[in-house]
Structure formats: C-alpha cells, structure tokens
BAVEX-886635 format. One line per field, with one value per residue (C-alpha): residue number from 1; residue in one letter; z, x, y negated. Coordinates in pm, 1 decimal, decimal comma. Each point is the difference from the previous one (the first is absolute). Layout:
N
nr = (NUM ...);
rest = (A ...);
Z = (Z ...);
X = (X ...);
Y = (Y ...);
***
This chain:
392
nr = (1 2 3 4 5 6 7 8 9 10 11 12 13 14 15 16 17 18 19 20 21 22 23 24 25 26 27 28 29 30 31 32 33 34 35 36 37 38 39 40 41 42 43 44 45 46 47 48 49 50 51 52 53 54 55 56 57 58 59 60 61 62 63 64 65 66 67 68 69 70 71 72 73 74 75 76 77 78 79 80 81 82 83 84 85 86 87 88 89 90 91 92 93 94 95 96 97 98 99 100 101 102 103 104 105 106 107 108 109 110 111 112 113 114 115 116 117 118 119 120 121 122 123 124 125 126 127 128 129 130 131 132 133 134 135 136 137 138 139 140 141 142 143 144 145 146 147 148 149 150 151 152 153 154 155 156 157 158 159 160 161 162 163 164 165 166 167 168 169 170 171 172 173 174 175 176 177 178 179 180 181 182 183 184 185 186 187 188 189 190 191 192 193 194 195 196 197 198 199 200 201 202 203 204 205 206 207 208 209 210 211 212 213 214 215 216 217 218 219 220 221 222 223 224 225 226 227 228 229 230 231 232 233 234 235 236 237 238 239 240 241 242 243 244 245 246 247 248 249 250 251 252 253 254 255 256 257 258 259 260 261 262 263 264 265 266 267 268 269 270 271 272 273 274 275 276 277 278 279 280 281 282 283 284 285 286 287 288 289 290 291 292 293 294 295 296 297 298 299 300 301 302 303 304 305 306 307 308 309 310 311 312 313 314 315 316 317 318 319 320 321 322 323 324 325 326 327 328 329 330 331 332 333 334 335 336 337 338 339 340 341 342 343 344 345 346 347 348 349 350 351 352 353 354 355 356 357 358 359 360 361 362 363 364 365 366 367 368 369 370 371 372 373 374 375 376 377 378 379 380 381 382 383 384 385 386 387 388 389 390 391 392);
rest = (X X X X X X X X X X X X X X X X X X X X X X X X X X X X X X X X X X X X X X X X X X X X X X X X X X X X X X X X X X X X X X X X X X X X X X X X X X X X X X X X X X X X X X X X X X X X X X X X X X X X X X X X X X X X X X X X X X X X X X X X X X X X X X X X X X X X X X X X X X X X X X X X X X X X X X X X X X X X X X X X X X X X X X X X X X X X X X X X X X X X X X X X X X X X X X X X X X X X X X X X X X X X X X X X X X X X X X X X X X X X X X X X X X X X X X X X X X X X X X X X X X X X X X X X X X X X X X X X X X X X X X X X X X X X X X X X X X X X X X X X X X X X X X X X X X X X X X X X X X X X X X X X X X X X X X X X X X X X X X X X X X X X X X X X X X X X X X X X X X X X X X X X X X X X X X X X X X X X X X X X X X X X X X X X X X X X X X X X X X X X X X X X X X X X X X X X);
Z = (2284,6 -13,8 -246,1 186,9 56,9 -223,7 -331,9 -103,9 0,4 -192,4 -265,9 -44,7 -67,0 -238,4 -193,4 -48,3 -123,0 -251,1 -164,1 4,1 -157,6 -259,4 -124,1 22,3 -131,4 -292,3 -185,2 10,6 -185,0 -239,0 -123,9 -298,3 -90,0 42,2 -229,2 -270,0 37,5 11,2 -210,3 275,8 7,3 288,9 154,3 -28,5 175,5 278,3 21,6 65,9 307,4 91,2 -17,7 207,6 259,5 -8,9 102,2 279,5 118,3 -10,9 229,2 246,2 262,5 -15,7 40,0 298,9 152,3 -51,8 177,6 291,2 46,0 -50,1 14,6 -263,9 -90,7 -192,9 -202,9 -85,3 -113,9 -201,8 -144,0 -139,4 -147,6 -179,2 -120,7 -145,3 -181,8 -131,1 -123,2 -170,8 -167,8 -129,7 -158,4 -202,1 -94,6 -371,9 -41,3 162,9 184,2 142,0 106,4 188,8 176,0 105,1 137,1 191,9 174,6 66,4 163,1 204,6 147,0 85,0 213,6 284,6 11,9 193,9 267,8 77,6 -6,9 194,1 280,4 -17,4 32,2 280,8 191,2 -74,3 -9,9 259,2 269,2 -107,3 -366,7 -130,4 -293,3 -103,3 13,5 -219,2 -239,6 -15,6 -69,7 -268,8 -163,6 -99,7 -230,4 -181,9 0,7 -147,1 -252,0 -95,6 -48,4 -217,9 -215,2 -47,0 -50,5 -211,5 -200,3 -18,7 -148,2 -244,2 -109,8 -68,5 -202,4 258,0 37,9 268,4 63,8 150,6 259,1 125,1 21,8 213,3 230,4 24,5 94,3 270,8 151,4 4,0 172,4 266,0 55,2 89,3 236,5 182,2 17,7 163,5 218,9 63,6 345,7 -49,5 240,5 127,7 -86,7 158,8 -128,0 -141,1 -363,1 -44,4 -235,7 129,0 186,6 -237,9 167,3 315,7 -196,0 -107,1 332,0 -27,8 -189,1 -32,2 -140,1 -246,2 -123,1 -49,5 -175,4 -236,1 -89,7 -88,8 -324,8 -125,7 124,7 -192,9 -311,0 0,6 94,8 -238,9 -294,9 36,7 16,4 -277,3 -252,7 74,0 -261,8 -285,2 71,9 6,7 -328,6 -169,9 120,2 78,6 -165,0 236,2 -148,6 142,9 196,6 141,1 87,2 200,6 185,5 81,9 139,7 205,3 141,7 79,9 201,9 181,9 93,7 124,0 237,3 118,7 52,2 208,2 231,8 32,4 56,9 256,8 193,0 -8,7 116,6 304,4 101,3 -67,9 303,5 41,7 -8,2 -244,7 -221,6 -4,5 -50,0 -296,5 -152,7 26,4 -174,1 -257,7 -92,1 -49,2 -200,7 -225,8 -58,7 -148,2 -224,9 -122,2 -105,0 -177,4 -177,1 -147,5 -130,5 -166,7 -344,7 -26,1 68,1 -271,9 59,2 218,5 208,0 -39,8 168,6 293,6 14,2 24,6 270,2 201,2 -60,4 163,5 311,3 6,6 -128,3 24,4 333,8 187,2 28,5 301,0 201,7 -134,7 123,2 324,6 72,5 -82,7 247,9 262,3 -40,4 15,0 323,5 166,6 -224,3 -301,5 -168,9 -263,8 -87,6 1,7 -228,4 -237,8 -9,5 -61,3 -266,7 -167,6 -54,7 -135,8 -239,1 -111,9 -109,7 -195,6 -152,7 -120,8 -88,2 -221,5 -283,5 33,6 -25,4 -305,4 -165,2 58,5 -136,3 -314,7 -59,7 159,9 64,2 304,3 147,2 76,4 178,4 219,5 88,7 107,0 230,9 149,2 92,0 147,5 223,8 118,0 94,9 184,4 200,3 96,5 136,3 194,7 159,8 97,9 154,1 200,9 135,8 95,5 174,9 206,2 85,2 127,4);
X = (626,2 -182,8 125,4 -163,5 233,4 268,9 161,8 -54,8 -374,8 35,2 214,8 -253,4 -270,1 235,8 51,6 -375,1 -8,2 282,4 -188,1 -336,4 154,4 183,9 -340,6 -186,5 269,7 85,2 -276,8 194,4 321,6 -213,2 -191,8 231,4 -42,7 -379,0 3,1 182,4 -181,4 -351,9 64,3 -104,0 -6,0 147,1 -345,1 -68,1 330,8 -115,8 -328,2 190,6 152,6 -338,7 -169,3 276,5 -38,3 -380,2 14,2 238,9 -222,5 -337,2 119,6 206,3 -270,8 -114,2 366,6 31,9 -311,9 145,0 323,1 -177,2 -225,0 236,8 351,4 268,4 58,2 -324,8 30,6 363,7 -69,9 -311,3 178,9 291,3 -238,9 -190,4 319,5 122,1 -333,7 8,6 359,5 -78,6 -299,7 203,6 253,1 -276,5 -195,5 -82,9 -170,8 -25,5 -327,2 142,6 312,2 -219,2 -188,0 326,3 157,6 -321,3 36,7 365,6 -93,6 -282,5 233,5 263,5 -255,1 91,6 357,5 -10,6 -258,7 163,3 365,1 -60,5 -166,3 269,7 285,2 -171,2 -14,5 362,8 202,4 281,0 -53,2 112,9 40,0 -356,5 64,3 309,9 -195,1 -275,5 270,4 158,0 -340,5 -69,8 331,8 -185,5 -211,0 290,8 213,3 -290,3 -55,2 368,4 -11,4 -307,8 186,0 297,5 -207,2 -294,9 149,2 336,0 -148,0 -205,5 306,3 195,1 -282,8 -78,3 -349,4 -156,6 -248,5 277,1 68,7 -359,0 20,8 315,1 -184,1 -301,0 222,3 177,8 -334,8 -126,3 311,4 19,7 -375,2 26,3 287,2 -209,9 -295,4 212,4 247,0 -104,7 -131,2 -233,4 -138,7 -355,2 -303,9 -330,7 -168,6 -295,4 -10,4 -129,1 63,5 273,7 -144,7 108,1 -235,8 209,9 292,7 -174,0 66,3 372,2 103,9 372,8 -73,4 -255,0 244,1 275,4 -237,3 -108,6 363,9 22,9 -187,7 296,5 253,7 -187,0 -15,0 379,0 84,4 -234,0 59,6 377,9 29,3 -255,7 147,7 373,7 80,8 -215,7 131,7 366,6 -36,6 -196,5 177,2 356,0 256,4 -78,0 -72,0 -274,8 260,1 165,6 -335,9 -97,6 333,2 -61,3 -344,2 151,4 266,1 -272,3 -183,1 322,9 70,5 -358,7 97,4 298,1 -228,5 -247,9 263,4 193,7 -308,7 -135,8 326,7 13,8 -360,7 72,0 263,1 -200,0 -155,0 -374,2 -257,0 30,5 -260,3 142,7 356,9 -111,9 -191,6 293,8 238,3 -266,2 -52,7 371,8 44,0 -297,6 129,6 316,5 -219,9 -202,3 311,4 141,6 -328,1 -5,2 355,3 -62,2 -105,5 329,7 221,4 151,0 167,6 192,6 -119,0 -359,7 95,7 143,8 -317,5 -219,0 226,4 -58,0 -375,0 29,0 145,2 -243,5 -326,7 -3,2 179,7 -272,6 -272,1 155,9 -18,3 -349,8 -138,1 193,9 -147,5 -353,2 19,4 160,2 -278,3 -280,5 -180,6 -17,3 -171,9 7,5 321,5 -181,4 -236,7 281,0 216,4 -287,9 -94,8 356,9 68,5 -333,1 97,3 339,5 -183,7 -239,6 307,1 100,5 -347,2 -29,2 345,9 162,3 -256,9 28,9 378,1 -43,3 -232,2 251,1 281,5 -203,6 -110,5 250,2 305,2 144,6 136,1 -354,4 -71,2 309,7 -87,9 -346,6 158,5 235,9 -302,2 -176,0 297,3 18,0 -369,3 55,8 280,6 -241,8 -253,4 273,3 112,1 -360,4 -32,7 319,0 -119,3 -337,8 166,6 216,9 -302,1 -196,8);
Y = (2036,3 -333,7 -259,5 -292,2 -296,3 148,4 -87,0 361,5 -60,0 -327,0 169,3 281,1 -259,8 -183,2 325,7 29,8 -359,4 64,0 286,0 -178,4 -310,2 209,2 116,3 -329,1 -232,1 227,6 -185,8 -328,2 90,7 207,0 -306,4 -42,1 368,1 -30,2 -303,3 194,1 333,1 -145,0 -316,6 -240,4 -379,0 -199,7 -36,5 374,3 71,4 -231,2 189,4 323,5 -164,6 -147,8 342,4 158,3 -274,8 23,9 365,5 -95,3 -284,5 176,9 278,9 -206,2 -45,5 366,6 99,3 -233,1 156,3 348,9 -96,6 -169,9 304,5 293,7 -141,8 -24,4 367,7 78,5 -321,0 73,2 356,5 -90,9 -303,8 201,4 257,4 -275,3 -166,3 330,4 37,1 -358,0 21,2 329,6 -162,7 -294,5 236,3 166,0 -314,7 10,2 -337,2 -341,1 83,9 326,2 -190,2 -249,6 281,4 166,1 -318,0 -74,2 339,3 -78,6 -330,7 151,5 261,9 -262,1 -185,5 236,1 -132,5 -326,3 88,7 335,2 -106,9 -321,5 196,4 268,2 -250,4 -191,6 331,7 93,3 -323,5 -12,8 -260,8 -348,3 99,3 -23,8 -236,2 191,4 327,0 -147,1 -122,1 345,8 155,4 -261,1 85,5 314,4 -217,4 -159,6 316,0 195,4 -278,8 4,1 375,5 -48,2 -252,0 230,3 315,8 -118,2 -286,4 175,9 317,5 -206,7 -196,9 317,7 157,1 268,5 -140,6 -218,2 281,2 213,4 -270,4 16,4 378,7 -33,6 -243,5 233,5 293,6 -202,8 -105,5 357,1 136,5 -272,4 17,3 368,8 -82,5 -261,2 238,8 267,9 -189,1 -361,9 -93,3 -292,1 -255,1 34,5 -207,5 -91,7 314,4 -193,5 -108,6 -353,5 -290,1 -233,6 -297,1 -273,2 -244,9 16,3 -144,2 -320,5 -168,5 76,6 -314,4 76,0 345,3 -137,6 -266,7 256,2 239,4 -280,2 -58,1 368,0 -73,9 -199,4 254,4 268,7 -216,8 -32,7 360,4 181,9 -230,1 -7,0 378,0 52,7 -241,5 7,2 265,1 -142,4 -351,9 97,7 188,0 -279,3 -315,6 110,6 226,0 288,8 342,1 222,4 197,3 -312,0 -157,6 308,6 -16,6 -368,0 85,9 281,2 -232,5 -255,6 263,9 92,4 -362,5 -8,6 280,5 -201,9 -298,6 200,3 143,7 -325,1 -211,6 245,6 4,7 -380,8 -38,3 219,0 -258,5 -317,6 -166,1 29,3 277,2 288,6 -166,3 -354,4 122,6 210,0 -289,5 -240,0 236,8 91,2 -366,5 -63,4 319,4 -79,0 -352,5 150,9 210,1 -298,6 -191,8 304,6 72,9 -350,8 52,9 340,7 -138,8 -191,0 302,5 218,8 335,6 71,1 -298,0 120,7 327,6 -194,9 -209,1 309,9 142,2 -319,1 37,6 340,5 -162,3 -290,5 150,4 377,9 -23,2 -191,5 262,3 170,7 -321,2 -68,2 332,4 -19,7 -343,1 117,8 286,5 -225,5 -258,8 259,4 68,2 340,9 255,0 -233,6 112,2 207,2 -284,8 -257,8 212,8 64,5 -369,0 -115,4 262,0 -75,2 -363,1 111,0 229,2 -271,0 -193,0 310,2 22,9 -358,7 -124,8 270,8 -37,8 -379,7 29,3 226,5 -253,3 -279,7 217,4 73,3 -360,1 -240,0 216,9 171,1 -325,8 -118,1 328,0 -22,3 -359,9 117,9 257,6 -260,0 -212,8 306,0 74,0 -361,2 7,4 329,3 -161,7 -276,7 250,1 179,1 -326,4 -77,6 347,0 -55,9 -334,0 144,7 293,7 -236,7 -216,6 297,8);
***
C-alpha cells in the first residue's frame, strides 16, 4: 500500500530521523565526558564539534546528488549504516585524534539526512499540511537529540560509561537500517548521478538570502547544544546528571516548537515560503532575547531559559528547510537543501571554537552574547528573504 499523501509515510520518515539524530547528536551531550576523558581545553572541545560538522558539510552536496539521482531510499539505508559505524568508532576511541576521525565519519554519514528526508516528506505530506509535516519530520531531530542527551550523558553521569551510549546508538541505527533496506518504499530519482546545479540557485534571491541566514541559525543551534552541559556544570549549581536532563528537555521543547510553528505557518496568509519565514523570524526573535538573558539566570531559572531556547532556536529548523524547498524551482530541491544546510553547518564549523575561546578567556557570558547577536543577524536575513519572496 502506498504511503503517499499520508501521515503514516511522514511518521516512517520521522522514525528514520530520530535514529539518525540519536547517533549524530550523541556527540553534543558527550562533550563534557570527552573533555574529562581526553583532558581537552574549551577550544579542543569546540574542535570536536567542528570536525563533526566538517564531515557533515563536505558530504552534503554528494548526498544531495545521490538523492536527486536515485531517490531517498538508498541514501537513507547507506546513511544509517555509516552512522552505526561512526557511533561504534566513537565508543572505541582511545585518543583525541582517533576521536576526531570517528566523529568525522559520524558527520559524513549524517549528510544523507536532510536531502533524503526533505524529499521523502515532500512526496508524502498530506495536502494542505506541508509545513506541519516538515515540522513533524524535524521533531525527529530534536527527539533523537533528547534521547542522546538522556542516553549518553545520563550513562556517563551514573558511571556506566559514555561509550555504552554510543554503542546503544550504533545498535539502533543498524536495526532500523535493515528495516528500511527490507521494507521501505522510496521515491524515485532521475536515474543519472550528477552534481547538484548550485549555479541555478544564484538567481533565486529569496532562497540565497534565507540560506545566508542559515549560517547564524547553525551558529546558535550547534553551539547551544554543544556547550549547554559544560556551561551548566561550570557556571550554575547543576550537576552533570541535572545538566544532561536540562539539555534533554531543551531538545524536547525544540520538538514542540517545530510542530507548533509548522502548524501555525500552515494557517498564516501567504505562500508556503513566506508564511514559514514570518513565523521563523518571530520564533528566532524570542530565542535571541532569551539567549542574551542566559548568563543572568541561576538554577532553576537557567533550566527554564534553556527550555525557551529549545522553542525559539532549536524549533526553527523545520520552517527553515520547509521554506528552502518551497522557494526552490522544479528539480532544485536537492541543491537547495544542500546549500541551506551547508550554510547552517558553516555556522557550526566557525562559531563553537570561537565560543570556547571566549569561555576560556572572557567567560561564558561573552559567548552567549555572541550567539544572541548571531541570532539577531539571522532574523534580519530571514526578513530580507521574506520581502524578496513577496516582491517576486
């Protein structure tokens, strides 16, 4: 039975995203454990996130080409196999260099996620519920991230070993990957493998403006998730166990934000793209204000602040990807997704080590202020993209 135009199909894709994100985002709550196990500085912790993101970024366009040529199914199966391998490698890392190699593999495998799931949801979203369907699929990211926080950081906090958490993630990826290989009916592709035509996107001014704003979204998302646990332990009264719970709750409120924002965007007047951009800008503005307030909050107010960051920051990526696909021309969804995710990843490459340097030299407050400014600039790009889309 076909799952086109059905919530059943959307939920199957969301399940894939949960497991993929469990593997990839396990590196973020493990940063504190990495720091202790390998005696890392703040900058070296940032470089772990940078290396993870570099693997993700380098393989985004090849992954987009694979999806455009052969559909979503091959990319989803190969992606889960690679994620299982990467998570297994992290669990057995014996030094800082081997840890960096393993997280690079983890990031490279995760590059299949956005191109494949965006195409899959576009094929399966019920009529009139596109933004909500993208939001439901994107909940897989934050739900997987929350599971990573509870599994990896939780096991580390209770002395069971962070390595066991990565083995759990690897096993989940292997099992679900076999299920998709056997039973998943993918969407078709062009049949010819070619590099995505990025040049065709340059004339699409709204899409280019929104993609540029993705740099600042990525800066906020990757840095917040990577440094939440070390910050809460260092600058508040939170224990390692409590800090991991706060990160998990932040990821869960990100899920709420993605679903709520998607449902709202489907009811806002305008095209799918302009409605998404309007809601995204308002949601990000809430995140910018909250980010600036984080250094002034002690526990338990700090936990509430991070929960709001989940709504305002982690919750915007569903609308971001939905708007990118809506703005793309026919046959350009793979290239548009790869371009938009690449700029998000560049934010994840550059800003986490900068945040770590500020935390080491000037204190965490300076780092959070930097992120607040990044979010505000990202809102500006989104507003420009919305105006251009209306004008065209």
